[in-house]
DSSP file (Angstrom, degrees, kcal/mol; ACC not computed):
  #  RESIDUE AA STRUCTURE BP1 BP2  ACC     N-H-->O    O-->H-N    N-H-->O    O-->H-N    TCO  KAPPA ALPHA  PHI   PSI    X-CA   Y-CA   Z-CA
    1    1 A M              0   0    0      0, 0.0    62,-0.2     0, 0.0     2,-0.1   0.000 360.0 360.0 360.0 141.2  116.7   70.0   84.6
    2    2 A T        -     0   0    0     98,-0.3    98,-2.4    60,-0.1     2,-0.4  -0.436 360.0-149.8 -69.2 139.6  115.9   71.2   88.1
    3    3 A L  E     -AB  60  99A   0     57,-2.8    57,-2.9    96,-0.2     2,-0.5  -0.897   5.1-153.7-115.2 141.7  115.0   74.8   88.4
    4    4 A R  E     -AB  59  98A   0     94,-3.5    94,-2.6    -2,-0.4     2,-0.5  -0.971   7.2-168.2-115.8 126.8  115.6   77.2   91.4
    5    5 A Y  E     -AB  58  97A   0     53,-2.9    53,-3.1    -2,-0.5     2,-0.5  -0.967   9.2-169.9-114.8 120.6  113.3   80.1   91.9
    6    6 A T  E     -AB  57  96A   0     90,-2.9    90,-2.3    -2,-0.5     2,-0.6  -0.943  11.9-165.8-118.8 130.8  114.5   82.7   94.4
    7    7 A V  E     -AB  56  95A   0     49,-2.6    49,-2.6    -2,-0.5     2,-0.5  -0.968  11.4-163.2-112.9 117.5  112.5   85.6   95.8
    8    8 A S  E     -AB  55  94A   0     86,-3.3    86,-2.3    -2,-0.6     2,-0.5  -0.857   3.2-166.2-101.4 133.2  114.6   88.2   97.6
    9    9 A A  E     -AB  54  93A   0     45,-3.1    45,-2.2    -2,-0.5     2,-0.5  -0.980   9.5-157.8-121.8 126.9  113.0   90.6  100.0
   10   10 A T  E     -AB  53  92A   0     82,-2.8    82,-2.2    -2,-0.5    43,-0.2  -0.918  21.1-158.4-100.7 125.8  114.7   93.7  101.3
   11   11 A L  E     -A   52   0A   0     41,-2.8    41,-0.6    -2,-0.5    80,-0.1  -0.823  20.0-140.2-115.6 144.0  112.9   94.8  104.5
   12   12 A P  S    S-     0   0    0      0, 0.0     2,-0.3     0, 0.0    -1,-0.1   0.747  79.0  -4.3 -75.8 -23.1  112.8   98.2  106.2
   13   13 A D  S  > S-     0   0    0      1,-0.1     4,-2.0    39,-0.1     5,-0.1  -0.977  73.0 -96.5-162.7 169.1  113.0   97.0  109.8
   14   14 A A  H  > S+     0   0    0     -2,-0.3     4,-2.2     1,-0.2     5,-0.2   0.845 117.8  56.4 -65.1 -35.5  113.0   94.0  112.1
   15   15 A A  H  > S+     0   0    0      2,-0.2     4,-2.0     1,-0.2    -1,-0.2   0.917 109.0  46.3 -64.2 -42.1  109.3   94.2  112.9
   16   16 A T  H  > S+     0   0    0      1,-0.2     4,-2.7     2,-0.2    -1,-0.2   0.892 109.6  55.3 -66.1 -39.0  108.5   93.9  109.2
   17   17 A R  H  X S+     0   0    0     -4,-2.0     4,-2.6     1,-0.2    -2,-0.2   0.912 108.2  48.4 -59.8 -42.2  110.9   91.1  108.8
   18   18 A E  H  X S+     0   0    0     -4,-2.2     4,-2.3     2,-0.2    -1,-0.2   0.895 111.8  48.6 -67.1 -39.6  109.2   89.1  111.5
   19   19 A R  H  X S+     0   0    0     -4,-2.0     4,-2.2     2,-0.2    -2,-0.2   0.905 112.9  49.0 -64.3 -40.4  105.7   89.8  109.9
   20   20 A Y  H  X S+     0   0    0     -4,-2.7     4,-2.3     2,-0.2    -2,-0.2   0.922 111.3  48.7 -64.5 -45.4  107.1   88.7  106.6
   21   21 A L  H  X S+     0   0    0     -4,-2.6     4,-2.5     1,-0.2     5,-0.2   0.909 110.7  51.0 -61.6 -43.5  108.6   85.5  108.0
   22   22 A A  H  X S+     0   0    0     -4,-2.3     4,-2.1     1,-0.2    -1,-0.2   0.908 109.3  51.0 -61.7 -42.0  105.4   84.7  109.8
   23   23 A W  H  <>S+     0   0    0     -4,-2.2     5,-1.5     2,-0.2    -2,-0.2   0.921 110.6  48.7 -61.7 -44.1  103.4   85.1  106.6
   24   24 A L  I ><>S+     0   0    0     -4,-2.3     5,-2.3     1,-0.2     3,-0.8   0.937 116.5  42.0 -59.7 -46.7  105.8   82.8  104.7
   25   25 A K  I 3<5S+     0   0    0     -4,-2.5    -1,-0.2     1,-0.2    -2,-0.2   0.768 105.3  65.7 -73.3 -26.3  105.6   80.1  107.4
   26   26 A D  I 3<5S-     0   0    0     -4,-2.1    -1,-0.2    -5,-0.2    -2,-0.1   0.056 133.4 -49.3 -91.0  27.0  101.9   80.4  107.9
   27   27 A G  I <>5S+     0   0    0     -3,-0.8     4,-2.0    -5,-0.0    -3,-0.2   0.117 112.3  93.8 139.8 -27.1  100.9   79.2  104.5
   28   28 A H  I  ><S+     0   0    0     -5,-1.5     4,-1.9     1,-0.2     5,-0.2   0.950  92.0  46.7 -65.0 -47.3  102.7   80.9  101.7
   29   29 A L  H  ><S+     0   0    0     -5,-2.3     4,-2.4     1,-0.2    -1,-0.2   0.921 112.3  51.3 -59.1 -43.3  105.5   78.2  101.4
   30   30 A E  H  > S+     0   0    0     -6,-0.4     4,-2.6     1,-0.2    -1,-0.2   0.862 107.0  54.4 -62.2 -35.6  102.9   75.4  101.5
   31   31 A A  H  X S+     0   0    0     -4,-2.0     4,-1.2     2,-0.2    -1,-0.2   0.889 108.9  47.1 -66.9 -38.7  100.9   77.1   98.7
   32   32 A V  H  <>S+     0   0    0     -4,-1.9     5,-1.9     2,-0.2     4,-0.2   0.900 112.3  50.3 -69.4 -39.6  104.0   77.2   96.5
   33   33 A L  H ><5S+     0   0    0     -4,-2.4     3,-1.5     1,-0.2    -2,-0.2   0.915 109.7  50.3 -62.1 -42.3  104.7   73.6   97.3
   34   34 A A  H 3<5S+     0   0    0     -4,-2.6    -1,-0.2     1,-0.3    -2,-0.2   0.774 105.0  60.4 -65.6 -24.6  101.1   72.7   96.4
   35   35 A G  T 3<5S-     0   0    0     -4,-1.2    -1,-0.3    -5,-0.2    -2,-0.2   0.446 135.5 -75.5 -83.9  -0.5  101.6   74.6   93.2
   36   36 A G  T < 5S+     0   0    0     -3,-1.5    -3,-0.2     1,-0.4    -2,-0.1   0.307  87.0 129.8 129.6 -11.5  104.5   72.3   92.0
   37   37 A A      < -     0   0    0     -5,-1.9    -1,-0.4    23,-0.1    23,-0.3  -0.454  40.6-158.1 -70.5 148.5  107.6   73.1   93.9
   38   38 A T  S    S+     0   0    0     21,-3.3     2,-0.3     1,-0.3    22,-0.2   0.556  75.0  19.8-101.9 -11.8  109.4   70.1   95.5
   39   39 A R  E     -C   59   0A   0     20,-1.1    20,-2.4     2,-0.0     2,-0.3  -0.988  59.2-173.5-155.6 147.7  111.3   72.1   98.1
   40   40 A A  E     +C   58   0A   0     -2,-0.3     2,-0.3    18,-0.2    18,-0.2  -0.993   8.2 174.8-143.7 138.1  111.1   75.5   99.8
   41   41 A E  E     -C   57   0A   0     16,-2.0    16,-2.8    -2,-0.3     2,-0.5  -0.996  21.5-141.5-143.9 149.3  113.5   77.1  102.2
   42   42 A I  E     -C   56   0A   0     -2,-0.3     2,-0.5    14,-0.2    14,-0.2  -0.930  17.3-168.3-110.1 130.3  113.8   80.5  103.9
   43   43 A V  E     -C   55   0A   0     12,-3.4    12,-3.0    -2,-0.5     2,-0.6  -0.978  11.9-151.7-122.7 122.8  117.2   82.1  104.3
   44   44 A R  E     -C   54   0A   0     -2,-0.5     2,-0.6    10,-0.2    10,-0.2  -0.831  23.9-131.3 -87.8 122.9  117.8   85.1  106.5
   45   45 A I  E     +C   53   0A   0      8,-2.0     8,-0.5    -2,-0.6    -2,-0.0  -0.661  32.3 172.1 -79.2 118.2  120.8   87.0  105.0
   46   46 A D        +     0   0    0     -2,-0.6    -1,-0.2     1,-0.3     4,-0.0   0.712  52.0  77.2 -98.7 -25.6  123.2   87.7  107.9
   47   47 A D  S    S+     0   0    0      1,-0.3    -1,-0.3     2,-0.1     2,-0.1  -0.928 100.5  27.9-137.8 110.1  126.2   89.0  106.0
   48   48 A P  S    S-     0   0    0      0, 0.0    -1,-0.3     0, 0.0     5,-0.2   0.454  85.1-163.7 -76.2 152.9  125.9   91.8  105.1
   49   49 A S        +     0   0    0     -2,-0.1    -2,-0.1     1,-0.1     4,-0.1   0.652  57.5  93.3 -82.3 -15.3  123.6   92.5  107.9
   50   50 A E  S    S+     0   0    0      2,-0.1     2,-0.2    -4,-0.0    -1,-0.1  -0.993  74.5  33.0-128.4 137.2  122.3   95.7  106.4
   51   51 A P  S    S-     0   0    0      0, 0.0     2,-0.3     0, 0.0   -38,-0.0   0.650  99.0-113.8 -72.0 166.2  119.9   96.1  104.7
   52   52 A L  E     +A   11   0A   0    -41,-0.6   -41,-2.8    -2,-0.2     2,-0.3  -0.511  47.1 176.8 -67.9 127.6  117.7   93.5  106.2
   53   53 A R  E     -AC  10  45A   0     -8,-0.5    -8,-2.0    -2,-0.3     2,-0.3  -0.984  21.5-172.2-139.0 147.8  117.1   90.7  103.6
   54   54 A M  E     -AC   9  44A   0    -45,-2.2   -45,-3.1    -2,-0.3     2,-0.4  -0.977   9.3-157.4-130.6 146.3  115.4   87.4  103.3
   55   55 A E  E     -AC   8  43A   0    -12,-3.0   -12,-3.4    -2,-0.3     2,-0.5  -0.992   1.8-161.1-123.1 135.2  115.5   84.9  100.5
   56   56 A T  E     -AC   7  42A   0    -49,-2.6   -49,-2.6    -2,-0.4     2,-0.5  -0.974  14.0-163.5-112.8 121.0  112.9   82.3   99.8
   57   57 A R  E     -AC   6  41A   0    -16,-2.8   -16,-2.0    -2,-0.5     2,-0.4  -0.914   5.9-172.4-114.2 123.3  114.3   79.6   97.6
   58   58 A Y  E     -AC   5  40A   0    -53,-3.1   -53,-2.9    -2,-0.5     2,-0.5  -0.911  10.9-149.5-115.2 139.9  112.0   77.2   95.8
   59   59 A T  E     -AC   4  39A   0    -20,-2.4   -21,-3.3    -2,-0.4   -20,-1.1  -0.933  11.0-170.7-110.1 131.0  113.0   74.1   93.8
   60   60 A F  E     -A    3   0A   0    -57,-2.9   -57,-2.8    -2,-0.5   -23,-0.1  -0.936  27.6-129.2-116.9 143.7  111.0   72.9   90.8
   61   61 A P  S    S-     0   0    0      0, 0.0     2,-0.3     0, 0.0    -1,-0.1   0.789  82.6 -19.6 -65.5 -26.6  111.7   69.5   89.1
   62   62 A D  S  > S-     0   0    0    -60,-0.1     4,-1.8   -59,-0.1     5,-0.1  -0.969  72.8 -88.5-167.2 174.4  111.8   71.1   85.7
   63   63 A R  H  > S+     0   0    0     -2,-0.3     4,-3.1   -62,-0.2     5,-0.2   0.838 120.1  60.1 -65.9 -33.3  110.8   74.1   83.6
   64   64 A I  H  > S+     0   0    0      2,-0.2     4,-2.1     1,-0.2    -1,-0.2   0.933 106.7  45.8 -61.5 -45.5  107.4   72.6   82.8
   65   65 A A  H  > S+     0   0    0      2,-0.2     4,-2.1     1,-0.2    -1,-0.2   0.894 114.2  49.2 -63.8 -39.5  106.4   72.4   86.4
   66   66 A F  H  X S+     0   0    0     -4,-1.8     4,-2.6     2,-0.2    -2,-0.2   0.924 110.1  50.0 -66.6 -43.9  107.7   76.0   87.0
   67   67 A E  H  X S+     0   0    0     -4,-3.1     4,-2.5     1,-0.2    -2,-0.2   0.882 110.2  51.1 -62.1 -38.0  105.7   77.3   84.0
   68   68 A K  H  X S+     0   0    0     -4,-2.1     4,-2.5    -5,-0.2     5,-0.3   0.907 109.0  51.1 -64.8 -41.5  102.6   75.5   85.3
   69   69 A Y  H  X>S+     0   0    0     -4,-2.1     4,-2.7     1,-0.2     5,-2.2   0.934 111.3  48.7 -58.4 -46.4  103.2   77.2   88.7
   70   70 A L  I  <>S+     0   0    0     -4,-2.6     5,-0.6     1,-0.2    -2,-0.2   0.921 116.2  41.5 -60.9 -44.6  103.5   80.6   86.9
   71   71 A S  I  <5S+     0   0    0     -4,-2.5    -1,-0.2    -5,-0.2    -2,-0.2   0.835 127.4  28.9 -75.1 -31.4  100.3   80.1   84.9
   72   72 A D  I  <5S+     0   0    0     -4,-2.5    -2,-0.2    -5,-0.2    -3,-0.2   0.710 134.7   8.2-103.9 -21.9   98.1   78.6   87.6
   73   73 A H  I  X5S+     0   0    0     -4,-2.7     4,-1.8    -5,-0.3     3,-0.3   0.688  99.7  80.0-132.7 -33.3   99.3   79.9   91.0
   74   74 A A  I  ><S+     0   0    0     -5,-2.2     4,-3.0     1,-0.2     5,-0.3   0.866  90.0  55.6 -60.4 -43.7  101.9   82.7   90.9
   75   75 A S  H  ><S+     0   0    0     -5,-0.6     4,-2.6     1,-0.2    -1,-0.2   0.926 110.1  44.7 -58.0 -47.8   99.7   85.7   90.2
   76   76 A A  H  > S+     0   0    0     -3,-0.3     4,-2.0     1,-0.2    -1,-0.2   0.899 115.5  47.9 -64.7 -40.2   97.4   85.1   93.2
   77   77 A L  H  X S+     0   0    0     -4,-1.8     4,-2.1     2,-0.2    -2,-0.2   0.901 113.0  47.7 -68.7 -40.0  100.3   84.4   95.5
   78   78 A Q  H  X S+     0   0    0     -4,-3.0     4,-2.6    -5,-0.2    -2,-0.2   0.898 110.1  52.8 -67.2 -39.5  102.2   87.5   94.4
   79   79 A E  H  X S+     0   0    0     -4,-2.6     4,-2.1    -5,-0.3    -2,-0.2   0.901 108.6  50.7 -61.4 -40.7   99.0   89.6   94.7
   80   80 A D  H  X S+     0   0    0     -4,-2.0     4,-1.6     2,-0.2    -2,-0.2   0.929 111.1  48.7 -61.8 -45.1   98.6   88.4   98.3
   81   81 A G  H  X S+     0   0    0     -4,-2.1     4,-3.1     1,-0.2    -2,-0.2   0.907 112.1  47.8 -61.8 -42.3  102.2   89.3   99.1
   82   82 A L  H  < S+     0   0    0     -4,-2.6     4,-0.4     1,-0.2    -1,-0.2   0.829 106.9  56.9 -70.1 -30.6  101.8   92.7   97.6
   83   83 A A  H  < S+     0   0    0     -4,-2.1     3,-0.2    -5,-0.2    -1,-0.2   0.868 118.7  33.3 -65.0 -34.6   98.6   93.3   99.5
   84   84 A R  H  < S+     0   0    0     -4,-1.6    -2,-0.2     1,-0.2    -1,-0.2   0.825 136.5  22.3 -87.6 -35.4  100.5   92.7  102.7
   85   85 A F  S  < S+     0   0    0     -4,-3.1    -2,-0.2    -5,-0.2    -1,-0.2  -0.382  85.7 152.0-134.2  53.1  103.9   94.1  101.8
   86   86 A G    > > -     0   0    0     -4,-0.4     3,-2.1    -3,-0.2     5,-0.7  -0.001  65.4 -73.8 -76.3-174.1  103.3   96.5   98.9
   87   87 A P  G > 5S+     0   0    0      0, 0.0     3,-1.1     0, 0.0    -1,-0.1   0.803 129.2  59.1 -54.3 -34.5  105.3   99.6   98.0
   88   88 A D  G 3 5S+     0   0    0      1,-0.2    -3,-0.0     2,-0.1    -2,-0.0   0.688  96.1  64.3 -70.6 -16.1  104.0  101.6  101.0
   89   89 A S  G < 5S-     0   0    0     -3,-2.1    -1,-0.2     2,-0.2     3,-0.1   0.655 108.1-121.0 -80.2 -15.5  105.5   99.0  103.4
   90   90 A G  T < 5 +     0   0    0     -3,-1.1     2,-0.4    -4,-0.5    -2,-0.1   0.455  68.5 134.8  87.6   0.5  109.0   99.7  102.4
   91   91 A V      < -     0   0    0     -5,-0.7     2,-0.4   -80,-0.1    -1,-0.3  -0.686  37.5-162.9 -85.6 134.6  109.6   96.1  101.3
   92   92 A R  E     -B   10   0A   0    -82,-2.2   -82,-2.8    -2,-0.4     2,-0.4  -0.964   4.5-156.1-117.9 136.0  111.3   95.6   97.9
   93   93 A F  E     -B    9   0A   0     -2,-0.4     2,-0.3   -84,-0.2   -84,-0.2  -0.865  12.0-179.2-113.2 144.6  111.2   92.3   96.0
   94   94 A E  E     -B    8   0A   0    -86,-2.3   -86,-3.3    -2,-0.4     2,-0.4  -0.990  10.6-159.1-135.1 144.5  113.5   90.8   93.4
   95   95 A R  E     -B    7   0A   0     -2,-0.3     2,-0.3   -88,-0.2   -88,-0.2  -0.947   9.3-180.0-124.5 145.2  113.1   87.4   91.7
   96   96 A S  E     -B    6   0A   0    -90,-2.3   -90,-2.9    -2,-0.4     2,-0.4  -0.992  11.2-157.8-142.0 151.2  115.6   85.2   89.9
   97   97 A I  E     +B    5   0A   0     -2,-0.3     2,-0.3   -92,-0.2   -92,-0.2  -0.992  19.3 169.8-128.3 133.7  115.3   81.9   88.2
   98   98 A G  E     -B    4   0A   0    -94,-2.6   -94,-3.5    -2,-0.4     2,-0.5  -0.979  32.7-119.4-144.3 157.4  118.2   79.5   87.6
   99   99 A T  E     -B    3   0A   0     -2,-0.3     2,-0.5   -96,-0.2   -96,-0.2  -0.830  30.6-125.8 -95.2 129.7  119.0   76.0   86.5
  100  100 A V              0   0    0    -98,-2.4   -98,-0.3    -2,-0.5    -1,-0.0  -0.635 360.0 360.0 -75.6 124.2  120.7   73.7   89.0
  101  101 A V              0   0    0     -2,-0.5    -1,-0.2  -100,-0.1    -2,-0.0   0.390 360.0 360.0-111.3 360.0  123.9   72.4   87.4
């Protein structure tokens, strides 16, 4: 079954949102795709417009591919994200995993 992995980011201001978007586009999405995802998309949440939020949605072909991503790639990518957008930046992250039905 296809798996969807979503990372939601709540951002403190528009400048941080633009830096976050640039980071995603400048290599992070490609790294997750190289780690086993078959699709990646960035969604700017417009409604509600506050707080500022972005969702990055990744599709994995099955749980085995997702588990391999977690064991081989996720830690380093998450550490990079936290180094750039850690608690002091005002960015908050939430993650969810779901099965596409």
